[in-house]
N, C-alpha and C positions, 0 to 999 in steps of 0.2 A: 549245509542246510541248518538254519537256526532251529532250536528246540522250542516248541510251543507247549506250555503246560496248561492243557485245556481245563483241567479240574482244579487249578490253583485258585486261591482266593486273594483278592487285593483290597487293601484298606488304606486310603479311600479308593473307590473305583475310578477308572479312567475318565468316565464322563463327568463324575462329580468334580474331579480335579480340573478338567478342562472348563467346566461351567464357571468356576470361580475366576478363571484366568482370561477366557476369551472376551468377556465383556469390557476388558480394559485395553484391548488391542485396537489400533487405529483402523484396521480393516474390518472390524466388526460392524455390520450394518444395522444392528438392532439397538442403537444407542437409546437409553431410556427404558429398555425392557430388561427383564431378568431372563437370560437364555433358558430355553427348554429344548434340550438336545436329545436327539435320537440317532442311533447309529444306522446308517444306510449303506455302509460298505467300508472298504479299506484294503490295504495291501502292505506287504512286508518286503524288506530287503535283508540280505545277509551281510553282516560285518565280516570281512575276510579274516580278521583277527579273532573272531568269535567272542568278543568281549562286550560289545554294545548292542542292545536290542534296538531295532529300527522298524517302526510301525507308523503307518499313516492312517489316521481315522478320518472317515468321511461322515460328517455329522449334519443332520438337518435340524435347523432351529425353527420350531413351530411357534415361538413367541411372537413372530411377525407373520403377516399375511400378505402375499403368499410366503410359504416357508423358504428359507435360504439354506443352501447346502454349502458347508465350509470344509476345506481341506486342512487338516491339522497333523502335520508330520511330527512325531515324537521320537526321542531317543531315551533309552532306559540304561542307567549306569549303576554299577555296584559301589561307586565312590564318587564324590563330587568332581565335576569338570572344572579344572583350573581356569579361572577367568570367566566362568559361565554363569555367574550369579544373576546377571540381568535376564538370562533366558530360562531360569529355573521356574518350572510350574510348582514344584513341591516335591515331597518324598512320599512314597507309599510303601506299605509292608506287603511283600509277596510271600505267600505261605510256604514256598519252596526255596526261593532265592534270597529271602530276607529283605533288608531295606534297599529300595531302588530310588535313585535320584532321576527325576523326569524333566527333560529339557525340550524347549522348542527347537526342533531338529535343525533348521537352517543355520543356527548358531553353533552347532556341534560339528567339528571338522569331519567326523566320520560320515555324516549324512551327505554333505555336498560331494565328497569323494565317491561314494557309492552311487549317488544319483547321476553324476556326470559319467561314470563308467557305464552305467545302464543305458543312458541315452546315446552316448557315442558308439557303443557296440550294438545298439538296437536290441538289447536283451529284454526279456520279460521278467517282471518281478514275481515273487512268490504269490500264490493265491491268498486272499485274505481269509480270516477265520469267520467273518460275519458278512452278511450281505449276499444274498443268493445271486444277485445280478452284478456282482462286483468283480472287476479284474483290472489289470494295468498292463500296458504294452508300450514299449519304447520304440521309436523310429529314429535311427541315426541317419545323417546325411554324409556321404563320403566326401571328406574335405582334406584328408591327409592328417587328421589329428585323432583318428579313431583309437590309436593305441596310447594316447597321452594319458597321464594320471595327474590328479590334483596334488599340488605341493603345498598350497595354502589357500585359504578362503576367507572372505569377509562379507558380512551382510550390509547392504546399502541402508542408510537411515533415511527417514522422512517419507517413505512411500505410504500411500493411502490405502491401496486396494490389493497389492501383491507384495511378495517378498523377493527381492533380487539379491543374488549371491555372486560376487566377483570371485572367480576361481583362477588362480595362477597354476599353470601346467608345466610338467616336464614331458619330454618326448619318449620316455621309457628307457632312455640311455643316459639319463642324467643331465640332459641339455634343456634349457628353458624353451618352452613352446609359447606361442601367442596366447594371452589370457582370453577367457570367455566369461560370459555372464549368463546365469541361469535364473529365469523368472519362475517362481513358484506361485501358481494362481491360488489365492486363498478362498475366493468366492467362486463356486462352480455353477455353471449354467449349462443346460442341455444344448449341445450343438458345437460345431467347430469354432474355436476362438479366431477371430479375424486377424489378430496379430501374427498367429502361427501361419495361417493359410496365405495371407497376402504377402508377408515378408518372404515366406518360403518360395512362392511363385516368382518373386523378383530375383531371389538368389538363383533359382534354377535357370532363369532367363539370362543369367550372367551380369546382372546389374550390380555395380559397385556403389550405387546411390543409397543402399541400405546396408546395415551390418549383415555379414554372411550368416545364414542360418545353419546350425549344426545338428539339430534334431529336436525331438519333443517326446514327452511321455503323455499318454492318453489312456482312457479307460472308461468303465461304466460303473454305475451304482444303482441301488434301488430308488426309484422315484418316491419322493415323500407322499405319504397317503396310500402306498401300495398300488400305484398306477403303472406297473411294469418297471422297466429300467430306463435310465438316461445315460448319455454318453457325452464326454467332453475332454478338454485338455487339462492336464495336471501341471505340467512344467514345460519350459521352452528354453533351449540353449542357443546362444548366438555369439558371434564375434564381439569382444569387448574392445572399445577404442579408448585407451586411457589418455589422460593429460590434455583433453580438449575442452573447449567451451561450447555451450549451445548458442544458437543464433540470437536468442533473447538477450543474453549478456553482452554479446558483441554489439547488437543493435542499441542497447541501452547506453553504452559508452559513446557510440557515435551520435546518438540523439542528444545526449547531455553536453557533448563538446561541440556540437554543430558540424561534425565531420561528415563529409559527403559519403553517402551509403548507396548511391544509385548503381554503381558497378556491381556491388555484392547483391543488391536486391534484384538486379536484372539477371544475374547468374542464378539466383534462387528461383526466379520465375522459369528459367530454362530447365533447371533440374526438376521442378515440379511437373512441367509438361513432359519431360522424359519419363518420369515415373508413371504418369497417367498412360502414356503411349505403351510402355512395357506391360502394364497391367491389362490394358485392352487386348494386346496380342496374346498374353499368357492365359488370361481367364475369360476372355470374350466379353460380350455385351448382350443386352436384350432391349427390345423396343419399349419405349414408354407407352403407357395406355391411359385411357380416361380415368381408370382407378388410380394410377400413379399421380395424375394431376390432382385428383380429389384428395388423396392422402396428403399431398404436399400442402395444399391450401388449408386443409383442416388442421394440420400440425402447426402451421403458422398462426392460424387464428387462436389456437390454444396457447401458443407462446405469448401472443399479444394479451390475451386475457390474464395470464399469469403475471405478465409484466405490469399491467394496470393495477392488479391487486398489490404488487410490491411497491409500485410508484404511481399513486392515483393521478398525478398530474398528466400522465400519458393518455388519460381518457380524452383529453382535448384534441388528440391527434387521430381520433377514430376515423373520421372521414378520409384523411390522407392515407392512413394505413389500409383501410378498406380498398381505396382506389388502387394502391400499389399491389395489393394481394390479388385483386380482380384482374390485373394485367397478366397474371400467370395463366389465366384462362384463354388468353389470346396469342400466346407465343407458341412456337414450335418447340416441343421438348426433344432434346437430342437423345441418342441411345444412352441407356444406363450402363454403368460399369463399376467395378470395384475401385474404391478410392481410399484415401487415408482415413477420412471421417472425423478427425479432431485435429486439424492441421493448424499449427501456429509456430511462432519462432522458437518456442521451447521444445518443439519436437524435431529440431534439426541441429545437427552437430557441425561445427566448423573444423574440418579435418585438414591439417596441412598436407599439401601436395595431392590431395584427393578432392577437396572442395566440400560442398554441402552434402551431408549424409542424413537422411530422414529415418526416424525410428518411431516405435510405439504406434502400430497400426490397429490398435484395439477399437478405435472409433470413440465417439462421445460417451464417456463412462456412465452417464445417467440414462442413456437409452438402453432398452432391453436388448439382449444379445440377438434375438430373432430379428430385430430391426437393423442392428449394426452389420449383419452379414449380408444384407441385401445390396444389390447394385444400386448406385446412386448417381447423382449429377456431379461431374467434375467441377462445376461452378461452386459447389459447396466447399471444396478445398481452397479454391481461389478466394472466396469470400472470407474464409477463416483466416488466411494469411493477411488479407487486407485489414481485417480487424486487429490483427496482432501488431501491425505497424502503428495503428492508431493508439494501441495500448502502450507501446513503448514510449511514444511521445507524451501521452497523458500521464504515465507514471513518473516520467522525468519532471513534468510540471508540478505534480503533486509533491514530489520530494523537494523541489526548489521552484517556488512560484515565479521567480525572476526569469526562468527559462521558458521560452515559447518555442517548442519544437514542431509546431503545426506545419510549417513549410517543409521541414525535414520529412515528416510523415507523408505529405502530399507527393514530394519528389520520389520517395521510396516506393510508394504504392504505384505510381505511374511507371517506374522502372521495372517493378515486378511484373506488371501487366505486359509491358513491352517484351520482357524476356520470355514470358509464357507464349506470347503471340509469335515470337521469332521461331519457335519450335512447332507450335500447334496451328499456326495460321491466325490471321486477324479474326476477331470475334464478329459475328453478325449481330444485328440489333437485338434479336431474340436472346442470344447468349449474354449480351450486356445487361439486358433486363433481368434475366435470371440471376446473374451475379449480384446485381443491386438488391433484388428481393431477398436473396439468401444472406447478404450482408446485414440487411435489416433484421432478418430472423435471428441471426447470431447476436446482434446487439440487444434484441429483446431477451434472449437467453441470459446475456451478461447482466442485464438489469436485475433479474431475479437472483442471480448468484451474488452480485455485489450487495443487494439489499439484505441478504441473509448473512453474508460473511464479512464484507468490507464496505459499509455504507459510505465512507469517505471517498470511495472510488466511483460512486454512482455517476458523477459528472462525465466520466469517460464514455460509457455507452449512451447516456442521455444526450450528450452532444452529438454523437454519431447519428442517433435517430433523427434529431433536428436537421442535420445536414442531409441525410439521405432523403428525407421527406421534402426538403426544399429543392433538391437537385432536379434538373431535367437532363437526361442523357446519361453518359457513362459514369460509373462510380469513380 
């Protein structure tokens, strides 16, 4: 049991130190604001060697409205961590222990080792010293690796909203065990994270079309503003599949070289339908209602308005967009179920001797968690993948204007739909209409994104909008 010096003084304080550091992190959502942090909870782990302090702070930032709750795991050391300069927040003076070097914990090898042990064994962490509604509890999934230990770890670079740690394991007897990856959620929201719930349901159902889930860490914290307590997931462990490429990179090479991709696209369509069928069986469905239809049309109208603001030329399409959106009012909506929610080629791995494996079931990152956990239309995933084939062809053309991969995209899209239909059955006209409308909705979302981040890529979604509004019939 670690010793907590309740009456010790710290200079600078923990929150002061984190405030100066957090605003420079990629996952900090309050860009342009000076953070105003308040502690709403936390939890501790024990270092088996008794040398490193392990504490996770749960901090609400009220500089933005509504406030955002962040998870900040820290390690405290009595001497500098070799090679840890990039993860150092700074040093503080502890009135009892002296100088303490403070690190972003995922980069400190002690933290991943203890976190993995906690999750795999389904242990509980120590109670935090602050936050009356705060606690943390791990849930491990029996997979045969429960007694494994971390031999080395490394943080993935380039992530925007989470921190993922690749952990190499041994089986407790000195033999290498399959590696795992632990995702530490940096931004916390009240409710179950869909990545955990959906992927765990697929694992329990025996699906090998997703990385196997090994367990998670979840808990509660004080709601910002004193509105009781909130609950959510802190971390998530799953199988790590090394040395593979995602479908986006595979497709880019095929599009650039004119290599036929129809067999792979057809297989991807079949895998997508298999995932949907397994989710339906594992998590059930619910009937669509008039409110469902109303929310769907309203969200699409909002997308169109945002797209027009980003690309005013789209205003000329108002009559056609309105006509297509109104068609939603005349189609039969199928039952709603859990889906991927942000499905594209980058969310699928090409695993030798296993085929396509889907990952990252968090849903569209800009949508609130309360929306991402709701059952949805399977056609949304289909539309997302169709857009991704267009993007592969479009990005190849942007890189080399002499390459026209339009026919490649058309063939790949058609093969994907054929593969899906081979498992799920041929779509009826209502399903085809929904897929087309949701593909338009996705393209409108892409217009806003590209206008803000990559203006030179705007021709890709704008061209898709022209095509979708001109088409009659299937996408």
